[in-house]
N, C-alpha and C positions, 0 to 999 in steps of 0.2 A: 289567593295571591296571584297576581298577573305575572306574565312571563318577564316583563321588563323589571319589575321589582325583584323577582327571583334572580335575574341576571346581575342586578346591582348588588344584591346581598352576596352572591357568589364572588363578585369582584372584591367586595369588602372583606370577606372571609380570607380570600387569597392574599390580599395586601396585609391583613392582620397577622397571618401566619409568617409571611416573609419578614415583616418588621419586627415581630416578637423574637424570631430566631436571631436577627441581627442584633437586637437590643441585648439579648442574653449573652451573645458573644462579647459585646462591649462591656457589660457588667462583669463578665468573667475575666476581663483583661486581655481578651484574645483579638480585640479590634480597637484601633485608635478612635478617639472621639470624632475627629474630622471625617474619617472614613464612615463611621456609623451614621452621622448626620447626612452625608451625601447619599449613602446607600438607601437609607430609610426614605429620604425625600424623593429619590428617584423611583422607588417601588410605589409609593403612593401616587406620585404624579402619573405614572404609567396606568394605574388603575383609574385615575380621574379621566385620563384621555379616553380610555375604553368606555367609561360610564357616560361621557359626553357623546361619543359616537353612537352608542346604543340609543340614547335619548333622541338624538337627531334622526336616526333611522326609524325609530318607533313613531315619531310624529309624522314623518313622511308616509309611513305605511297607514297610519290612521287617516291622513288626509286623502290618500288614494282610495281607501275603503269608503270614506264619507262623501267625497266629491266625485269619485268614479273616473278620474283622469290621471294620466301618468304624472308622478311626482318625484322629484329628486331630493335628496338630503341637502342640507344647507352648508355642510362642511364646517360645523361648529368646532371650535377648539377652546380649551381653557384660556383665561387671560394670560398675557405674557408675564405677569408678575407672580403667577401661582406657584411656580417652582421655587422662587425666592421666598415666598411666604411659608412654604413647607420647610425649607431650610431653617428659617428663623424659628418655626415651631419646635423642631427637634433640637435646635441649639438651646432653646429656652428650657426644654425638658432636662437636658443634661447639665445645664448651668445652675439649676435650682434643685439640687438633690437633697440638701440638708433640710431637716424639718419637715420633709414630705413623706407621708406614710406609704404612698404607692411607689413601687419601683419604677425605674426607667422603662423596663419591659412592659409593665402594665399600662403606664401612661402613654407610651408610644403606640401600643396596640390599640388603645381607645381612639387615638387620632387616625390610625390606619383604617380602623373599622368604620368610623363615621364619615370620613372624607368622600369615598366614592358614592355613598348614598346622597349626601348633600350636594355634591357636584352634579349627580345625575338629575336630581330634582331641579336644580337651577338651570341646567341645560334644557330640560324638558320645557320649563316655562319660557325660556328664551326662544325655543323653536316655535312654541305655540304662539307667542307674541309676534314673531316674524310672519306667521301664517295668517295674522289678522284675527286671532282668537282674543276675546276680551276678558273672559272669566275662567276660573278653574274651580273644581269641586273636590273636597277632601274625601278620599276613600279610605275606610278603616277596615281592618280584618275582623272576622266574626269573634275572635277571642281578644279583641283590643283591650288595652289597659283602661283603668277607670278615668284616666286623664283624656284619652283619645276617643273613647266610645261615644261621649256626648257630642263630639265634633263631627260625627258622620254626616256627610251631605252638605256641610257648610260650604257656601259659595263665596269666592273672593274675586276682586279685580285681579287681572293678570299681573299687575305691578306689585301686588302684595306677595312677599316671599313666603314660600312654603316652610313651615317650621316643623321640627321633630325633636326627639329626645333620644338619649342612648337606648338602643334596643327597639326603637320605634319601627314598625313595619307599615305605617300608613303611606299612602302615595296620593297622587292627584290625577284628576281626569279633566279633559277640556269641556267647557260649557260654551256652546255657540248660540248666537242669537238666531231668531227665526229668519230664514232666507240666506244664512251665511253660506251654505253650500252652493246655492244658486249664484250668489255673487262671485264666489270663487270660480265657478265654471265660466261665468261671463268674462271675468278678467283673463282667464287662461285661453278661452276660445275667442280670441280677438278676431274681429272681422277684417278681411283684407282691405287695405287702403290703396287708393289709386292716385298717382301723381301724373299731371300733364307735363311732359318735357318736350324739348325740340325734336327729340327722336321718337316721340309718340307717348303713349301711355305706359307707365310702369306700375306693376302691381307688387305689393310686398306684404307678407304676413309674418308677424312675429310670434303668432301663436299657432293654434291648430284650426284649420278652416273646415267647416262642415257644409257640404253643398246640399 
C-alpha cells in the first residue's frame, strides 16, 4: 500500500470514529438532530479537505520526480456544494430510520469511511488531468478481493472516474504517453522572448531560462 492510500485510509478512519461517536450521542437522545447533522457533515468535510490537499501535493511530488523541475501544488478544493451534499446525506439518514435494519450510527459511519477515499481519488484524477496526464492505471493490493484482483493494471482515460466498493483499498497511478516528461519540461523551461520598444529591447522570461 502506498503512502497516499494509507493517508486517505487514516483520514477515513478518523472521520468514521468522530461521526460514529456523534451518531451514538444522537441515538441516545443526548444530541439534537440538527446538531448531529451539522457536526457529522463538518467532520466529513474536514476529512475531504485534507484528502484533497494530500492528493494535490502527491501529484505535485510525482511530477517533480518525473519531470525533474520545481512543481507547486494546484490549490485544489472540494466543490462549493460538497458541504451541502453532506448535510443532505446525514439528514436523509436520520429522516428514514423506520424499516431500516442498520442504525443511524452504522449508516453514518459508512458515509464517513467512504467519503475521504472517494474524494481523494477524484482530486488525484483532477490534479493529473490538470498536469496533462491522459490516462490512469488501477493498482490493486496483493490480497485484493475477487472483484478487484482481475482489474489489476487496467488502464482508463483520465475522464473515466475511478470506482471502488466498501472496504476497497485499490488506488490509481498515472500513465503518461511517450515524451510527456520532455513536453512538460519544454513548457516550463520557456525561452526568453524579446520585444523591440522605443526604449530599446526588453527581455522577459515567464519560465526558467537555461543558458
